[in-house]
Structures are given as C-alpha cells and as structure tokens.
N, C-alpha and C positions, 0 to 999 in steps of 0.2 A: 503492499500500499503506500503509495507516495502522500507524503502530507501534506506537499503545497498543491497537489490536488485536490485533496479533501479541504483543504482550507479555501481554493479558489470556489469550489462547489458550493459549501456552506455560504462564503459573501455572493454568489451568485441566487442560490437558494430566496437569499434574504433581499437582494434587491429584487428579485424577482414578484415576492409577496409582497412588498412595498408598493412597487411602480403598479401592479394589478390593484390594491387598495385604494391607494392614494387615486390613481387613474379614475376609477370609478366614481370615486367623489368629486374631484377638480375638473378632469378631461371629458369625459362623459356628460357631467350634467350640465358646465359650460357649453357643449357644443347644442342640447336641447334650446338653448335660447339663443345661441349666434344669429345674426343676421345672414345668412346665405343660405343655398339653396339646400332642398333634401337631399339631393345626389351629393355634395359636397359633403355635407355631413354622414353620410352613410358611408363615403370614401374614407374621411378620418378617423371613423369610427372601428371599420375595418383594418387599416392600418395601426389602430391603436392594438384592437385584438392579435394581429400578425408580431408584433413586436413582442406583447408578453408571452405569445407562443414561443417563439425563439428566444427566449431567455428561459423559462420554463425546458424546455428539451435541452439547450444548450448546460443547462444545471445537470439534467440528467445524465448527457454525458461526461460531462465533468465527474461526476459519482462513478459513472461505469469505467473513465479511463482510472479514476484514483482507486477501485478495487480490482483491476486489473482482467475487466471482463472483456475491453478487445484488445486487439493483437496491437504491438507495438508499431507496427508497420502504419496501421489505419489512425493509432493513437496520434502520433507526430504531427501527421495533418491538420487532425480535427484540433487538437489541441492548439497550434498556429492558427487555425482560423480563427477559434472561438476568442484566442488571447488577444488576435489583429480587431476583430469585431469589437470587444469589449473597452478595447485601446481606443476606436474610434466612438464611441459612445462617451467614453470620456471627454474628450475633445469637446464632443458636441456638447455636453454638458456644462462644460466649461464655457462656451460662446454663449450659450442660454443665459447663465450665469450671470454674465456680463452686461447683458442686453435688459437682464431682468431688473425689476425695483428692487433695492437695498434690501427691503424687510423679506423677499422670499430669493435672493441669490446664495443666500449662506446654505440653505437643503440643496441646492443645486450644485455646491461645490463640493457639499460631501458624497451626494451621489456621484459626481465624476472622481472623487478620492476613492469611493469604492469600488466604480468599473475599473481606476487604474489598478488598484489590489488586485482585482480577478485578474486584471490583465498579464500583469506582472506575475502572478503565480501559477497559471496555466502556460505561459512561456517558460518559465523555469521549470515547470512540470514536464512541458515537452523538449527542454535542452537535456533534463536529467535524465530521461527514460530513454534517451539514445545512448547513455553511455555504457 
C-alpha cells in the first residue's frame, strides 16, 4: 500500500464530498434564479454533475491504486492523468479566488491548496510506483 496514494485518495474524497454538498447549496440553487435561458441552465447543471462524477471516480481510482488493485503499467499513466487534472483544478481555483470578493476568496484558496496536495501526492505515488 502506498501511503502517498492513500492520502491523495482521502483528500480527493473530502474534496468530492465538499464540492457536491456546497455545489448543491450554492451552484444549483443560484442557477434556478439566474437570468438565462433554460438550455444554458441545463448545460451548467450537467457540467456540475460531470465534474462531481469525475472527482468521485478519481477518488475510487486513487484508492484502487493505493491498495494495489490496478497493475503498475496502468496505474502509472492513470496517476499522472489524475495528478495533472487536479493540478489544473488548483490553478483554476486560484484564478477564481483572485476574481472573487474578499470574503469568498479564502475558501477558494483552501480548495486550491487541497487540489494541489492531491496532485502532488498522486504524482509522488506515480513516481514511486515505477521504482
């Protein structure tokens, strides 16, 4: 069992839980009152659910890689993909935090830091699994 992958999986599961819980409260409820067409609201809602699904599935894959259920040949590329995606999410959340009002920016920076930790632990797990 790789400890770095287990830490990445636990952090990723925490992010997924928080994102789906807060997203339903803030994102989905604000879409109902938004001044845009129903088609655009449906696309944004679908995007939210796709991102939540990706976060959940990547958490499951991180757990599977930590427990050694996936062969090394497949785990290496999968961990690189998950790590780089979470790194992009970290950059994205930093950018959103810069554009956010000061009272909401701190939460986005914390979320970006969690995404960065998941990315670093997943990449560390990928690099140590090939040794």
